[in-house]
C-alpha positions, 0 to 999 in steps of 0.5 A, a space after each residue: 475444460 473437458 478432462 476426459 478428452 484431454 491427451 493426458 486423460 486418454 493416455 492415463 486410461 492405459 495402466 502401467 501394467 498394460 504398458 509393461 505387457 505391451 512392452 514385453 510383447 514389443 521386445 519379444 517380437 523385436 527379438 524374433 525379428 532380429 534373429 530372422 534377419 541375422 540368418 537372412 531368412 524370409 519372414 512370412 509363410 505360405 499360410 499364416 492362419 492359426 491352424 496352419 503348419 507353415 506360418 513362416 519363420 517369424 510366427 513360428 519363432 514367436 510361437 516357440 518362445 511362447 511355449 517355453 516362457 510363460 511370461 511371453 505366452 501371456 502377452 503374444 499371439 492368441 493372448 494379445 489384444 486383437 488390435 495389438 498383436 505386433 505380428 502383421 506384415 506391416 509391423 514386421 517391415 516397420 521393425 526391419 526398417 527401424 533396425 536398418 535405419 539405426 544400423 546405417 546411422 551407426 555406420 555414418 556416426 562411426 565414419 564421422 568426418 573422415 574421408 572415405 573411398 567408395 566401392 561400386 558394382 551392379 548386378 541383376 537380382 532374381 527378378 531381373 532388376 539391375 541393382 547397384 551396391 555401394 560400400 564405404 571404405 574408411 579408417 575408424 577411430 582405432 586406426 583400422 581399415 573398415 568397409 561398410 555396406 551403405 545400401 543397394 539401389 535399383 537403377 533402371 539403366 547401367 549408364 555411368 550418368 544413371 549410376 552417378 545420379 543414384 550415388 548422389 541421391 543416396 549420399 544426399 539421404 545420408 548427408 554425405 558429399 562427393 567432396 569427401 571421396 578420396 578413392 574409387 574402386 570398380 571392377 573395370 567395366 567400361 561404364 565404370 572406368 571409361 576415360 571420357 564418360 565413365 563413372 570414375 570420370 564423372 566423379 573426378 570432374 567434381 573431385 580431383 582427389 578421388 583417385 581411381 584404382 582398378 580392382 586388383 582381384 579382377 585384374 588378376 582374373 583377367 590375366 589368367 583369362 588372357 593366358 587361357 585364351 592366347 596360348 593354344 595349348 592352354 586354351 585346348 586344356 581348358 576346352 577339354 576340361 569343359 567337355 570333360 565336366 559335361 560328359 563325366 558330370 552331365 547327369 545325376 547318374 554319372 555324378 553318382 558313378 564318379 562319387 562312388 569311384 572316388 570313394 573306392 579310391 580313397 578307401 584303397 589309398 587309406 588301406 595302403 597307407 598312401 594317405 592318412 585319415 583325420 578330421 577335415 581330411 579326404 573331403 569329397 571333391 567334385 568336378 568344378 566348372 571354371 568360370 571367367 568371372 569367378 575368382 580362383 575357379 580355374 585353379 580349383 578345377 585343375 586341383 580337383 581334376 588331378 585329385 580325381 584323375 583315376 576316378 574320372 578315367 574309370 567313369 569314362 571307360 565305363 561310359 565308353 564300353 556301355 553299349 546301352 548309351 547312345 550319346 556320349 560314348 564317342 566323347 568319352 573315348 576321345 577324352 580318354 585318348 586326350 587325357 592320356 597324352 603327354 601334352 595334356 598331363 604336362 600342361 595340366 601340372 604346369 598350369 596348376 603350379 602357376 595358378 597356385 601362385 596366383 590363387 594365394 594372391 587372389 585369396 589375400 586380396 579379398 581381405 577387407 583390411 588389406 591395404 594397397 601398399 601391401 597388395 602391391 608387395 604381394 604382386 611383386 612376390 608373385 612375380 618373383 615366384 614366377 621368375 624363380 619358377 622360370 629359372 628353376 621350375 623344371 625339377 618339381 615337374 620332373 618329380 611329378 613324372 613329367 618330362 620337361 618341355 622347354 618351349 611350352 614351359 618358358 612361353 606360358 611362364 613368360 606370358 603370365 609374367 607379361 600379363 601381370 606386368 601389364 595388368 598391374 601397371 599401378 607401380 608406374 603411378 607416382 602416387 603409389 611409388 610415393 605412398 610406399 615410403 610409409 611402409 614400416 617393414 624392415 625398420 622403415 627402410 623405404 622411408 623417403 621424406 621428399 616422396 612423402 611430401 610429394 605424396 601430400 601434394 596430391 591432396 591440396 585440400 588436406 595439405 595446404 602450403 602451410 601444412 606442407 612446410 610443417 610436415 617437413 620437420 614433422 617427418 624428420 622427428 617422426 622417422 627418428 622416433 619410429 626407428 628408435 622405438 621398440 614398439 614399431 620395430 616389427 610392424 608389417 604393412 601400413 595397417 599395423 602401423 596405423 593401429 599401433 600409432 592410435 594405440 600409443 596416441 602417436 596419431 595425435 603427436 604426428 597428426 599430419 603424418 597420420 593424415 597421409 597414412 589414412 589417405 594411403 589406407 583408404 585407397 581400395 584394393 579389391 571390390 570383394 565386399 561388393 561381391 559379397 553383398 551380391 551373394 547376400 542379395 541372392 540369399 535375401 531375395 531368392 526365387 521364393 521372395 522374388 517380389 520383394 520391394 526395393 526398400 524392403 530388400 535394402 533394409 533386409 540386406 543392410 541388417 543382414 550384411 552389417 549384422 555385427 553393427 546391428 547386434 550392438 544397437 540397443 533395443 531402446 533406440 530401435 523402439 524409439 525409431 519404430 515409434 516415429 515411423 508411423 502413428 501409435 496409440 500410445 508411447 512404447 
């Protein structure tokens, strides 16, 4: 009866032209927000006034677009309605929240009804708050291993019960259940892998099929640390290197001296033809500090020390002879004496060679698509290489000008082999022994039907008694076809097998076998994806942004880490999500 107050009448006051202009302003702001998020940059500046020269990345980018596109300039910033500029901090946060929600939704939809593994770790952020990152590992519809960042949660304490409650809350938010977990991957901390009250135990009480695997990369690092601590001469080597790092690179002045000496050495080597020049060659090395919890740092330290040996000794000699220096001359003299000893040179080259083997394995373990069967094969290869070094390894050392000392050589190599055997004791697990029979290498040479049926029995939820009877005959047909098929003749690892089966639709013909394959693939290898999430957290929540709220940081991290997923989300989905977050004056 009162048409001017009816909702249709109110909406009709906004002409189609006005709506189009509003839409253009909205999509322009969204494009700028997407770009800022993708780079992990802060949105706001120190002063966002019009006359300010530090308005922040979002407003600066929006102003840059306006200068180059007249259509954009007519609808944004000063030319936008006073109450509809789409630039205020609350609008920015709502946009980021909409993108984050749609990104997570896309990940959950890609996961579908598949079983998955969880990778969990915790770390402090720049504001000294304990944050727990959660990553899902699963096999997608193309047969590929995928690890996706689900979110980061602030936990007040790092007890296993507190972590478990945080996981349950996040799972509930995304309609996930612990009953679908088929693997757990942690770094080996006591609150994670504790036998009686660790996080893995709490989850196993609810789901006996959520098998735990200790992060391979952390086990490898622990093996290296054990060597450094248990052998006196190796321990002494890293102690000297630590002191050397402090003395030779302890100040900007000394670092510049070292850099200049290295530049001169490289120049002389180029002139003498000892080394060649080219793109990417002869990059400037530095004195890297080895850290127990940082993968491959010990190897990088030894390599750089060998490369810069001449430059370092020159700097130490200058420090020793500089009478104007009150502190450090004595240390420089002692280090020069130690670095010119036989034991130091022998131990340095020996550990560089041994850690070089382990470094290759460490790099391989950090791949997201790495499967556990191939990882165990890599560990076996490293053990074989160390055994070969023990048997015939003195010749390379002699070529490097080092006289062979049998006691040190055998002791260190034996300790390395012993640690690898002790740390990587998953080979004693019946689960992994059975799982290895899926490997397609050498025309499925390790195939064993009895062991694969035993493997299926580890997962009674997926394989009932009826399924176990059906898989018996299916395995016979499967291996007969696989060994006769040219397409499956040159596969390496179960990851390649999975992709090929999906590509040729064989995952439908051999549904039960493919189910075994997926269970083997989702078991974790390393927590490298979680570690990268914490590296991203340091970029997103920096010293200048240390007051970020937990929800705001989570939204920024999801869109930054999973930017390949976020980039594929249609603008319309984000706009509709943005529409629902808060009341709007009109439909966008």
